[in-house]
C-alpha positions in Angstrom: 15.8 -73.1 55.9 19.3 -74.1 56.8 20.4 -73.8 53.1 19.0 -70.2 53.1 20.9 -69.4 56.3 24.1 -70.8 54.8 23.6 -68.8 51.6 22.9 -65.7 53.7 26.1 -66.3 55.6 28.1 -66.5 52.4 26.6 -63.3 51.0 28.6 -60.2 51.2 26.0 -58.0 53.0 28.3 -55.0 53.4 29.0 -54.9 49.7 25.3 -55.1 48.8 24.5 -52.3 51.3 27.4 -50.2 49.9 26.1 -50.8 46.3 22.6 -49.7 47.3 23.9 -46.6 49.0 26.0 -45.7 45.9 23.0 -46.2 43.7 20.9 -43.9 45.9 23.7 -41.2 45.9 24.5 -41.3 42.2 21.6 -42.4 40.1 18.9 -39.8 41.1 21.1 -36.7 40.3 22.5 -38.3 37.2 19.0 -39.3 35.9 17.7 -35.8 36.6 20.6 -34.3 34.6 19.8 -36.4 31.5 17.7 -34.7 28.8 14.0 -35.4 29.0 13.4 -35.1 25.3 15.3 -35.7 22.0 15.4 -32.0 21.3 17.2 -31.3 24.6 19.7 -34.1 23.8 20.6 -32.4 20.6 21.2 -29.0 22.1 22.8 -29.6 25.5 26.5 -30.5 25.6 26.2 -31.3 29.3 24.0 -34.3 28.5 26.9 -36.1 26.9 29.0 -35.6 30.0 26.1 -36.9 32.1 25.8 -40.0 29.9 29.6 -40.7 30.3 29.3 -40.2 34.0 26.4 -42.6 34.2 28.3 -45.2 32.1 31.4 -44.8 34.4 29.2 -45.3 37.5 27.6 -48.5 36.1 31.0 -49.9 35.1 32.4 -49.2 38.6 29.3 -50.7 40.2 29.4 -53.9 38.1 33.2 -54.3 38.7 32.7 -53.8 42.4 30.0 -56.4 42.7 31.9 -58.8 40.4 34.8 -59.1 42.9 32.8 -58.8 46.1 29.6 -60.8 45.8 30.8 -63.6 43.5 32.8 -66.8 44.3 35.9 -64.6 43.8 35.4 -63.2 47.3 35.4 -66.6 49.1 38.4 -67.8 47.0 40.3 -64.6 47.8 39.7 -65.0 51.5 40.6 -68.7 51.9 42.4 -70.2 48.9 43.9 -67.8 46.4 45.9 -64.7 47.4 46.0 -63.9 43.7 42.2 -63.4 43.8 42.6 -61.1 46.8 45.0 -58.9 44.9 42.5 -58.9 42.0 39.9 -57.5 44.4 42.3 -54.8 45.6 43.3 -53.7 42.1 39.8 -53.6 40.8 38.5 -51.6 43.8 41.4 -49.2 44.1 42.6 -48.8 40.5 39.3 -49.2 38.5 36.3 -48.5 40.7 37.7 -45.6 42.8 38.7 -43.4 39.8 35.5 -44.2 37.9 33.4 -43.3 40.9 35.2 -39.9 41.1 34.8 -39.3 37.4 31.1 -40.2 37.7 30.4 -38.0 40.7 27.5 -35.7 40.0 27.7 -32.0 41.0 24.7 -32.4 43.4 26.5 -35.2 45.4 29.8 -33.2 45.4 27.9 -30.2 46.8 26.5 -32.3 49.5 29.9 -33.7 50.4 31.6 -30.3 50.3 29.0 -27.8 51.6 29.7 -24.1 51.4 30.7 -22.4 54.6 27.5 -20.3 54.4 25.5 -23.5 55.1 26.9 -23.7 58.6 29.0 -26.8 58.0 32.4 -25.2 57.6 34.0 -27.7 60.1 32.9 -30.7 58.2 33.9 -29.1 54.9 37.4 -28.2 56.2 37.9 -31.7 57.5 37.0 -33.3 54.2 39.1 -30.8 52.4 42.1 -31.8 54.6 41.5 -35.5 54.0 41.7 -35.0 50.2 45.0 -33.2 50.4 47.9 -35.2 48.8 49.9 -36.1 51.9 47.0 -37.2 54.2 45.3 -39.0 51.4 48.4 -40.9 50.5 49.3 -41.7 54.1 45.8 -43.0 54.9 45.6 -45.2 51.8 49.1 -46.7 51.9 49.1 -46.9 55.7 45.9 -48.8 55.8 46.9 -51.2 53.0 50.3 -52.0 54.6 48.9 -52.3 58.1 46.0 -54.6 57.0 48.5 -56.8 55.1 50.7 -57.4 58.1 50.5 -61.2 58.4 48.9 -61.3 61.9 46.2 -58.7 61.1 45.5 -60.2 57.6 45.2 -63.7 59.0 42.8 -62.4 61.7 40.5 -60.6 59.2 40.6 -63.6 56.7 39.1 -65.8 59.4 36.1 -63.5 59.8 34.2 -62.9 56.6 32.5 -59.7 57.9 35.8 -58.1 58.9 37.4 -59.1 55.6 34.5 -57.5 53.6 34.5 -54.4 55.7 38.3 -54.0 55.2 37.8 -54.2 51.4 35.1 -51.5 51.5 37.4 -49.3 53.8 40.1 -49.7 51.2 37.8 -48.5 48.5 36.8 -45.5 50.5 40.5 -44.6 51.1 41.2 -45.2 47.5 38.7 -42.5 46.6 40.6 -40.1 48.9 43.8 -41.2 47.3 42.7 -40.5 43.8 41.1 -37.1 44.7 44.2 -34.9 44.2 44.4 -36.2 40.6 40.7 -36.7 39.6 38.8 -34.5 42.0 37.0 -31.2 41.1 38.9 -28.7 39.0 39.4 -26.3 41.9 41.0 -29.2 43.9 43.4 -30.1 41.1 44.5 -26.5 40.7 46.1 -26.7 44.2 48.9 -28.8 42.6 50.9 -27.9 39.6 51.5 -30.5 36.9 55.0 -31.4 38.1 53.5 -31.8 41.6 50.7 -34.0 40.3 53.3 -36.2 38.5 55.4 -36.4 41.6 52.4 -37.4 43.7 51.4 -40.1 41.2 55.0 -41.5 41.3 55.6 -41.4 45.0 52.2 -42.5 46.0 52.7 -46.0 44.6 56.1 -46.7 45.9 55.2 -48.3 49.3 52.9 -50.8 47.6 55.4 -51.5 44.9 58.0 -52.4 47.5 55.5 -54.7 49.2 54.8 -56.3 45.8 58.5 -57.0 45.2 58.7 -58.6 48.6 55.8 -60.9 47.7 57.6 -61.9 44.4 61.2 -62.3 45.5 61.2 -63.1 49.2 60.7 -66.9 48.7 58.8 -67.0 52.0 55.1 -67.7 52.4 53.7 -64.7 54.3 50.1 -66.0 54.8 49.9 -69.6 55.9 46.1 -69.6 55.6 46.5 -70.2 51.9 48.5 -73.3 52.6 45.8 -74.9 54.8 43.4 -75.5 51.8 45.6 -74.8 48.8 44.0 -74.5 45.4 44.7 -77.7 43.3 45.9 -75.8 40.3 48.6 -73.5 41.9 51.0 -73.9 44.8 50.7 -71.4 47.7 54.1 -69.8 47.1 53.5 -69.5 43.4 50.1 -68.0 44.2 51.8 -65.4 46.4 54.3 -64.6 43.7 51.6 -64.2 41.1 49.7 -61.9 43.5 52.8 -59.7 43.9 53.3 -59.5 40.1 49.6 -58.5 39.7 50.1 -55.8 42.4 52.6 -54.1 40.2 49.8 -53.2 37.8 48.9 -50.0 39.7 52.4 -48.8 39.1 51.8 -49.0 35.4 48.6 -47.2 35.8 50.5 -44.4 37.6 52.8 -44.1 34.5 49.7 -43.9 32.3 48.3 -41.2 34.5 51.6 -39.3 34.5 51.8 -39.3 30.7 49.0 -36.9 30.0 50.0 -34.7 32.9 53.5 -34.4 31.4 52.1 -33.4 28.0 49.7 -30.9 29.7 52.7 -29.4 31.5 54.6 -29.1 28.2 51.6 -27.5 26.6 51.3 -25.1 29.5 55.0 -24.2 29.3 54.6 -23.6 25.5 51.6 -21.4 26.1 53.4 -19.4 28.7 56.4 -19.0 26.3 54.1 -18.0 23.5 52.4 -15.3 25.7 55.9 -14.0 26.8 56.9 -13.8 23.2 53.8 -11.9 22.2 54.2 -9.5 25.2 57.9 -9.0 24.2 56.9 -8.4 20.5 54.2 -6.0 21.6 56.7 -4.1 23.8 59.2 -3.9 21.0 56.5 -2.6 18.6 55.4 0.0 21.1 59.0 1.0 21.6 59.6 1.3 17.9 56.4 3.4 17.5 57.5 5.6 20.4 60.9 6.1 18.9 59.4 6.8 15.4 57.0 9.3 16.9 59.8 11.1 18.8 61.9 11.1 15.6 59.0 12.5 13.6 58.4 15.2 16.2 62.1 16.1 16.2 62.2 16.4 12.4 59.0 18.5 12.4 60.5 20.8 15.0 63.8 21.1 13.0 61.9 22.0 9.8 59.9 24.8 11.3 61.6 28.3 11.0 62.8 29.9 14.2 60.8 33.0 15.3 63.7 35.4 14.8 64.2 34.4 11.1 60.6 34.6 10.4 60.4 38.2 11.7 63.2 39.3 9.3 
């Protein structure tokens, strides 16, 4: 009985509950959208997107459970800050965008109800939360506030608080990715240059924090020196964690690259349309001038009424 209680105490109950809620929210609508017969699978293009969404959700779910309910969680909280940053990166850089890409239309409609459903206040609030500035401030602000040494040491001493903080970070990461990976109507709020600027500026606060971890030479979190891991010194562990935290900056560059090429393609398309419109205008002008010249020649070739009377 005591062994069972110890095992229950070491289990990340909030992560398991969150995983079950995600399964209840994602799997039924995705399963219903799958084709029920091979003939449907051959004719519906939407079934391919549904399969990709289902795959993205399963990858996100497995990755989330891998860093939250395995020994990685206990190591991250007490021995290896490097493992803690692994949790942060997996949740915010892998799981959050995959969950957004996998979101079924039925769940999105439930989260963002139409004003005709009498839920305009909730819809407006969620729409405000997913705007670039509030989303970035909430995510970066929570991350930096949580990692202030006094607050982080307090949460690392309580497993429940630590687990809840990781899930809160995942939730805020969903909001943070929304301006880039949300529904099409949401992304149309920002032009491609604005999306690139958002992706660049959004990662700067955490990048600065990562550089402090690497180059400060000071151990920020003494909890990792109380029971240090035998294979790595606490300060080296902190420096490795800071270096790993720079990975999201590389992801931002990867995200910015297709946005840049889409922007160039949009500029080329606009230039092509302007050229076509200009060419069409020139052709219409030439036709008008040719018609006027033809009418003038026809009028000049016709005999005047006085001469025809003689």
